[in-house]
C-alpha positions as CSV (number, residue, x, y, z in Angstrom):
1,M,0.0,0.0,0.0
2,G,1.3,3.5,-0.8
3,Y,1.8,6.1,1.8
4,T,1.5,9.6,0.4
5,V,3.1,12.8,1.8
6,A,2.0,16.2,0.4
7,I,4.0,19.4,0.7
8,V,1.8,22.5,1.0
9,G,2.6,26.1,1.6
10,R,2.4,29.5,-0.1
11,P,4.6,30.2,-3.1
12,N,8.4,30.8,-2.5
13,V,8.8,29.1,0.9
14,G,11.0,26.4,-0.7
15,K,8.6,23.5,-1.4
16,S,10.3,22.4,-4.6
17,T,13.8,22.5,-3.0
18,L,12.5,20.3,-0.1
19,F,10.8,18.0,-2.6
20,N,14.1,17.6,-4.4
21,R,15.8,16.7,-1.1
22,L,13.2,14.1,-0.2
23,V,13.2,12.3,-3.6
24,G,16.9,12.8,-4.1
25,A,16.6,14.3,-7.6
26,R,16.4,17.7,-9.2
27,Q,12.9,16.9,-10.6
28,A,11.2,20.2,-9.9
29,I,12.2,23.4,-11.5
30,T,13.3,25.7,-8.8
31,D,13.4,29.5,-9.3
32,D,12.8,32.5,-7.2
33,L,9.8,33.7,-9.3
34,S,6.5,33.2,-7.7
35,G,4.6,30.2,-8.9
36,V,7.3,28.9,-11.2
37,T,6.8,25.2,-10.5
38,R,4.7,24.5,-13.5
39,D,4.7,20.8,-13.4
40,R,2.7,18.9,-10.8
41,Q,5.5,17.2,-9.1
42,Y,5.4,13.7,-7.6
43,G,8.3,11.3,-6.7
44,I,9.2,8.4,-4.6
45,A,11.3,8.9,-1.4
46,D,13.1,6.1,0.3
47,W,14.3,6.3,3.9
48,N,15.2,3.7,6.5
49,G,13.8,1.0,4.3
50,K,10.4,2.7,4.0
51,T,9.2,4.0,0.7
52,F,6.6,6.7,0.3
53,N,5.2,9.0,-2.4
54,V,5.9,12.7,-2.2
55,V,3.7,15.3,-3.9
56,D,4.7,18.9,-4.3
57,T,1.6,20.9,-4.6
58,G,3.4,24.0,-5.7
59,G,2.9,25.5,-9.2
60,F,-0.7,24.8,-8.7
61,V,-1.6,28.3,-7.8
62,P,-2.4,30.9,-10.5
63,N,-0.7,34.3,-10.4
64,S,-3.7,36.6,-10.5
65,K,-4.4,38.0,-7.0
66,D,-8.1,37.5,-6.9
67,V,-8.1,33.7,-7.4
68,F,-4.8,33.3,-5.5
69,E,-6.3,32.7,-2.0
70,R,-9.0,30.4,-3.3
71,A,-6.5,28.3,-5.3
72,I,-4.4,27.9,-2.2
73,K,-7.4,26.7,-0.3
74,D,-8.2,24.2,-3.1
75,Q,-4.6,23.0,-3.0
76,V,-4.8,22.4,0.8
77,K,-8.1,20.6,0.4
78,I,-6.7,18.2,-2.2
79,A,-3.7,17.5,0.0
80,I,-6.0,16.8,3.0
81,E,-8.2,14.5,1.0
82,E,-5.5,12.6,-0.9
83,A,-2.4,12.4,1.4
84,N,-1.7,10.4,4.5
85,C,0.5,13.1,6.0
86,I,0.9,16.8,5.3
87,L,4.1,18.9,5.5
88,F,3.0,22.5,5.9
89,M,6.0,24.6,4.9
90,V,6.6,28.2,6.1
91,D,9.5,30.6,5.9
92,V,11.3,32.0,8.9
93,T,12.6,35.1,7.1
94,T,9.1,36.4,6.5
95,G,7.4,35.2,9.7
96,I,3.7,34.3,9.7
97,T,1.8,35.8,6.7
98,D,-1.9,36.1,6.1
99,L,-1.7,33.3,3.6
100,D,0.1,31.1,6.2
101,D,-2.7,31.9,8.6
102,S,-5.5,31.0,6.2
103,M,-3.7,27.7,5.2
104,A,-3.3,26.9,8.9
105,F,-7.0,27.5,9.4
106,E,-7.9,24.9,6.7
107,L,-5.3,22.4,8.0
108,R,-6.6,22.5,11.5
109,K,-9.8,21.0,10.3
110,T,-8.2,17.7,9.4
111,S,-7.5,14.8,11.7
112,K,-4.5,13.7,9.5
113,P,-1.0,14.4,10.8
114,V,0.2,17.9,9.9
115,I,3.9,18.6,10.4
116,V,5.0,22.3,10.3
117,V,8.3,22.7,8.4
118,V,10.0,26.0,9.1
119,N,12.4,26.6,6.2
120,K,15.6,28.7,6.0
121,V,16.6,28.2,9.6
122,D,20.4,28.3,9.2
123,N,21.7,30.3,12.2
124,T,21.0,30.7,15.9
125,Q,19.0,33.9,15.5
126,R,16.7,32.3,13.0
127,M,16.3,29.2,15.2
128,Y,15.1,31.6,17.9
129,D,12.7,33.4,15.5
130,A,11.3,30.1,14.2
131,N,9.5,29.5,17.6
132,E,6.9,32.1,16.5
133,F,5.3,29.4,14.3
134,Y,4.2,27.4,17.3
135,S,1.3,29.9,17.5
136,L,-0.1,28.2,14.4
137,G,-1.4,25.5,16.7
138,F,0.3,22.3,15.4
139,E,2.1,19.9,17.7
140,E,4.9,18.8,15.6
141,M,7.4,21.3,14.1
142,H,10.8,20.8,12.3
143,F,13.3,23.6,11.7
144,L,15.4,23.0,8.5
145,S,17.2,24.5,5.7
146,S,16.0,22.8,2.5
147,M,18.9,24.5,0.6
148,S,21.7,23.0,2.7
149,G,19.7,19.9,3.8
150,S,20.2,20.4,7.5
151,G,17.3,19.1,9.5
152,T,15.9,17.0,6.7
153,G,17.0,13.7,8.3
154,E,15.0,14.3,11.4
155,L,11.9,15.2,9.3
156,L,12.3,12.0,7.2
157,D,12.6,9.9,10.4
158,S,9.4,11.4,11.7
159,V,7.6,10.6,8.4
160,A,9.0,7.1,8.2
161,E,7.9,6.3,11.8
162,R,4.3,6.9,10.8
163,I,4.3,4.4,8.0
164,E,2.9,1.1,9.2
165,E,3.7,-2.0,7.3
166,E,0.2,-3.0,6.2
167,M,-0.1,-6.8,6.0
168,D,-3.0,-7.8,3.8
169,E,-4.8,-10.5,5.6
170,N,-7.8,-10.2,3.3
171,E,-9.3,-13.5,2.2
172,N,-8.7,-12.3,-1.4
173,A,-5.0,-11.6,-0.8
174,H,-4.0,-14.3,-3.3
175,L,-6.0,-12.8,-6.2
176,P,-4.3,-10.6,-8.8
177,R,-5.0,-6.9,-8.2
178,I,-5.7,-5.0,-11.4
179,T,-5.8,-1.2,-11.6
180,I,-7.1,0.8,-14.5
181,V,-5.1,4.0,-14.9
182,G,-4.9,6.8,-17.5
183,Q,-5.8,10.4,-18.1
184,P,-9.3,11.7,-17.6
185,N,-11.7,11.1,-20.5
186,V,-9.8,8.1,-22.1
187,G,-12.7,5.8,-21.2
188,K,-11.6,4.2,-17.9
189,S,-15.1,4.2,-16.5
190,T,-16.6,2.8,-19.7
191,L,-14.1,0.0,-19.6
192,L,-14.9,-0.7,-16.0
193,N,-18.6,-0.9,-16.8
194,A,-17.9,-3.0,-19.9
195,L,-16.0,-5.5,-17.7
196,L,-18.6,-5.6,-15.0
197,G,-21.7,-4.5,-17.1
198,E,-24.8,-6.7,-17.1
199,D,-23.1,-9.3,-15.0
200,R,-23.2,-6.9,-12.1
201,H,-25.1,-9.4,-10.0
202,I,-22.1,-11.7,-9.8
203,V,-20.0,-8.9,-8.6
204,T,-19.4,-8.2,-4.9
205,D,-18.1,-4.9,-3.7
206,I,-15.4,-5.2,-1.1
207,A,-14.8,-2.0,0.9
208,G,-11.5,-0.6,-0.3
209,T,-8.6,-0.2,2.0
210,T,-8.2,3.4,1.0
211,R,-11.2,5.6,1.3
212,D,-11.3,6.3,-2.4
213,S,-10.7,2.9,-4.0
214,I,-13.3,0.2,-4.4
215,H,-12.1,-3.3,-4.8
216,T,-14.5,-5.3,-7.0
217,H,-14.2,-9.1,-7.1
218,Y,-14.4,-10.3,-10.7
219,N,-15.3,-14.0,-11.1
220,L,-16.5,-14.9,-14.6
221,Y,-15.6,-17.5,-17.3
222,G,-13.1,-19.1,-15.0
223,K,-11.2,-15.8,-14.6
224,E,-10.9,-14.3,-11.1
225,F,-9.2,-11.1,-9.9
226,L,-9.7,-7.9,-7.9
227,L,-10.4,-4.8,-9.9
228,I,-9.3,-1.7,-8.1
229,D,-11.5,1.1,-9.2
230,T,-9.9,4.5,-8.8
231,A,-10.9,5.8,-12.1
232,G,-11.8,9.1,-10.4
233,I,-15.4,8.3,-11.1
234,R,-16.5,9.8,-7.8
235,R,-15.5,13.3,-8.9
236,K,-15.4,16.0,-6.2
237,S,-17.1,19.3,-6.6
238,R,-15.1,22.3,-7.7
239,V,-12.1,20.4,-8.9
240,S,-12.6,20.8,-12.6
241,E,-9.5,23.0,-12.9
242,N,-7.5,20.7,-10.6
243,L,-8.6,17.5,-12.3
244,E,-5.2,16.7,-13.7
245,F,-3.7,17.2,-10.3
246,Y,-6.3,14.9,-8.8
247,S,-5.8,12.2,-11.5
248,V,-2.1,12.2,-10.8
249,I,-2.4,11.6,-7.1
250,R,-5.2,9.0,-7.8
251,A,-3.0,7.2,-10.3
252,I,0.0,7.1,-7.9
253,K,-2.2,5.5,-5.2
254,A,-3.9,3.1,-7.6
255,I,-0.5,2.0,-8.9
256,D,0.7,1.3,-5.4
257,E,-2.2,-1.1,-4.8
258,A,-1.9,-3.0,-8.0
259,D,0.0,-6.1,-9.2
260,V,-0.8,-5.2,-12.8
261,C,-1.8,-1.8,-14.2
262,L,-3.9,-1.3,-17.3
263,L,-2.8,2.0,-18.9
264,V,-5.7,3.2,-21.1
265,I,-4.9,5.6,-23.9
266,D,-7.2,7.3,-26.4
267,A,-6.7,5.9,-29.9
268,Q,-7.7,9.2,-31.4
269,V,-5.1,11.2,-29.5
270,G,-2.3,8.7,-29.3
271,I,0.2,8.4,-26.4
272,E,0.9,11.8,-24.8
273,A,3.5,13.1,-22.4
274,Q,1.1,12.5,-19.4
275,D,0.6,8.9,-20.5
276,L,4.3,8.4,-20.6
277,K,4.7,9.8,-17.1
278,I,2.1,7.3,-15.8
279,F,3.9,4.5,-17.7
280,Q,7.3,5.5,-16.2
281,L,5.8,5.6,-12.7
282,I,4.4,2.1,-13.2
283,E,7.9,1.0,-14.4
284,R,9.6,2.7,-11.4
285,K,7.3,1.0,-9.0
286,K,8.0,-2.3,-10.8
287,K,4.4,-3.2,-11.4
288,G,3.1,-5.3,-14.3
289,V,1.7,-3.3,-17.2
290,A,-0.4,-3.7,-20.3
291,I,-1.4,-0.8,-22.6
292,L,-5.0,-0.7,-23.8
293,V,-5.7,1.5,-26.8
294,N,-9.3,2.5,-26.4
295,K,-11.8,3.9,-29.0
296,W,-10.1,1.9,-31.7
297,D,-13.5,1.7,-33.5
298,A,-13.3,5.5,-34.1
299,V,-10.0,5.3,-36.0
300,E,-9.9,5.0,-39.8
301,K,-7.8,2.0,-40.7
302,D,-6.0,0.4,-43.6
303,T,-3.7,-2.7,-43.7
304,N,-0.9,-1.3,-41.7
305,T,-2.6,1.0,-39.2
306,H,-2.5,-1.5,-36.4
307,L,1.2,-2.3,-36.8
308,D,2.2,1.4,-37.3
309,Y,0.3,2.4,-34.2
310,E,2.0,-0.3,-32.1
311,T,5.4,0.6,-33.4
312,K,4.9,4.3,-32.6
313,I,3.9,3.4,-29.0
314,K,6.9,1.1,-28.5
315,E,9.2,3.9,-29.8
316,R,7.7,6.3,-27.2
317,I,7.9,3.9,-24.2
318,A,11.5,2.6,-25.0
319,P,13.7,1.2,-23.5
320,F,11.1,-0.9,-21.7
321,K,9.2,-2.1,-24.9
322,D,8.3,-5.6,-24.0
323,V,4.8,-4.6,-23.2
324,P,1.5,-6.1,-24.5
325,I,-0.7,-3.7,-26.4
326,V,-4.4,-4.5,-27.0
327,F,-6.6,-2.4,-29.2
328,I,-10.1,-2.2,-27.8
329,S,-13.4,-0.4,-27.8
330,A,-14.9,-0.2,-24.3
331,M,-18.1,1.3,-25.8
332,E,-18.5,-1.5,-28.3
333,K,-17.1,-4.1,-25.9
334,T,-14.6,-5.3,-28.6
335,R,-11.6,-7.4,-27.5
336,I,-12.4,-6.8,-23.8
337,H,-11.9,-10.5,-23.1
338,K,-8.6,-10.5,-24.9
339,A,-7.6,-7.7,-22.5
340,I,-8.5,-9.8,-19.5
341,D,-6.4,-12.7,-20.9
342,V,-3.4,-10.4,-21.3
343,I,-3.7,-9.0,-17.8
344,L,-3.7,-12.5,-16.3
345,E,-0.8,-13.5,-18.5
346,V,1.2,-10.4,-17.3
347,F,0.4,-11.4,-13.7
348,K,1.6,-14.9,-14.3
349,N,4.8,-13.6,-15.9
350,R,5.5,-11.5,-12.8
351,Q,5.4,-14.7,-10.7
352,T,7.8,-16.5,-12.9
353,R,10.7,-18.2,-11.1
354,I,13.7,-19.7,-13.1
355,S,16.0,-22.3,-11.5
356,T,19.6,-21.3,-11.2
357,S,20.8,-24.2,-13.3
358,K,18.4,-23.3,-16.2
359,L,19.3,-19.7,-16.0
360,N,23.1,-20.4,-16.2
361,D,22.6,-23.0,-19.0
362,I,20.9,-20.4,-21.2
363,M,22.7,-17.2,-20.2
364,Q,26.3,-18.4,-20.0
365,P,26.6,-19.1,-23.8
366,E,25.1,-15.6,-24.5
367,I,27.7,-14.0,-22.2
368,E,30.5,-16.0,-23.7
369,H,29.4,-15.0,-27.2
370,Y,29.3,-11.3,-26.2
371,P,31.3,-10.7,-22.9
372,P,31.2,-7.4,-21.0
373,P,33.7,-4.9,-22.4
374,S,36.9,-4.8,-20.4
375,H,37.7,-1.9,-18.2
376,R,41.2,-0.3,-18.4
377,G,42.7,-3.6,-19.6
378,E,40.9,-5.7,-16.9
379,S,38.7,-8.3,-18.4
380,I,35.3,-8.7,-16.6
381,K,34.2,-12.2,-16.0
382,I,30.6,-13.1,-15.0
383,K,30.9,-16.4,-13.1
384,Y,27.2,-17.3,-12.5
385,M,23.8,-15.8,-12.0
386,T,20.7,-16.5,-10.0
387,Q,17.1,-15.2,-9.6
388,L,16.6,-13.5,-6.2
389,P,13.6,-14.4,-4.0
390,T,11.8,-11.1,-4.4
391,N,8.2,-10.0,-5.4
392,V,9.6,-8.4,-8.6
393,P,11.7,-10.6,-11.0
394,S,15.2,-9.7,-10.0
395,F,18.5,-11.3,-11.1
396,A,22.0,-11.2,-9.6
397,F,25.0,-11.6,-11.8
398,F,28.2,-12.5,-9.9
399,C,31.4,-11.2,-11.3
400,N,34.9,-9.9,-10.5
401,Y,34.3,-6.2,-11.2
402,P,30.6,-5.4,-10.7
403,E,31.2,-1.7,-10.5
404,Y,32.6,-1.5,-14.1
405,I,29.6,-3.0,-15.9
406,G,27.7,-0.2,-17.7
407,T,24.1,0.4,-18.6
408,A,24.5,-0.8,-22.2
409,Y,25.6,-4.3,-21.1
410,K,22.9,-4.4,-18.4
411,N,20.4,-3.7,-21.2
412,F,21.9,-6.4,-23.3
413,L,21.5,-9.0,-20.5
414,E,17.9,-7.9,-19.9
415,N,17.1,-8.3,-23.6
416,K,18.6,-11.8,-23.6
417,I,16.6,-12.8,-20.5
418,R,13.4,-11.4,-22.2
419,K,14.3,-13.3,-25.4
420,H,14.5,-16.7,-23.6
421,F,11.9,-16.3,-20.9
422,N,8.4,-14.7,-21.0
423,F,8.5,-11.5,-18.9
424,S,6.2,-9.5,-21.2
425,G,4.7,-6.6,-19.4
426,V,7.0,-7.0,-16.4
427,P,9.8,-4.6,-15.4
428,I,12.8,-6.7,-14.1
429,N,15.8,-5.8,-11.9
430,I,19.4,-6.7,-12.7
431,F,22.1,-6.5,-10.1
432,F,25.8,-7.1,-10.3
433,R,27.5,-8.5,-7.2
434,K,31.1,-9.2,-6.3
435,K,31.9,-12.9,-6.6
């Protein structure tokens, strides 16, 4: 299950810099201009063996003064609704502003944990000044400098302590969990209804583990799985302008819950940047994936349309191209059952275990035929390999100089594994270990 932390605060308090610190990457654009974070930012943080999602709600506020306050309120509302924990960021150099006050007022209404993060505390005087923020009325407060990173460790400790390892003791825990993700208006709800449609009477609703996802038990034609419905069907009022932001947080949470994700794209539009972002997120979280091209009935076709379309998608999603693509029409219910077969196939591939002897018999000749390039005159020898006992298919290659094997050779090994074994739709891990 995914734990989600949202960073809220008025513009220019350093949300994006903190976000970069937490996810360990310069993903957000940081600039001193107000409202410069144009992209809705989300990433994955890893601390003390706990992994959680981080959402930076900056850049979500328009610049015109009249809608400014309302937009900030909306931003806080979304964070309260969608996150498990909220980091409320303020700036010691300006003290408490009216906007801070109105955000604090909204945040005091929630029962979820709110941690006040006072930024730019980088000397003793500022440490003293930061105490003013206790008057906002929140119990937990951290002083830090997101620029230098001081104080971030204690903040991460506090967040990590709140994450409980949820063990799923549900009677349906053994069933594949399937999530439908994609941009708004690609036909996720129609697909869901097509799958469950008239046979609704054999469907049982299981209350979702998160407030906003419904787990539906599908048991038809000898196929059985849990459909996690977070298609954003239950749309909140007044979020039309924030729909994209909502759909991103929803998608993150839905991907966390799934074994296999169905990424639905609109055949008439093609695969867009936002679809690619969702795809990359699925890949980073190492979930199974199949791409469903919906509304295929609305596309004019000739002999090669199908093949050309598939090639285009694979070019866009490279390097991870070993992904099943199914052309469907949720409205006309065409190839829906084919889609179900593909999902279950991907789920099965994700469970694949290959014995060490078989793996070595097949991969050693490939390695001998094309050994890793030598490093500064030292030849690199891979002695043997084995599949690790993990949820995600992962392989360890034991060799004399693991640190000198580059990405290109790693990709070569992955391609050979995929050539000999069926891991279609499944991201795999490859590690090099010292023999």
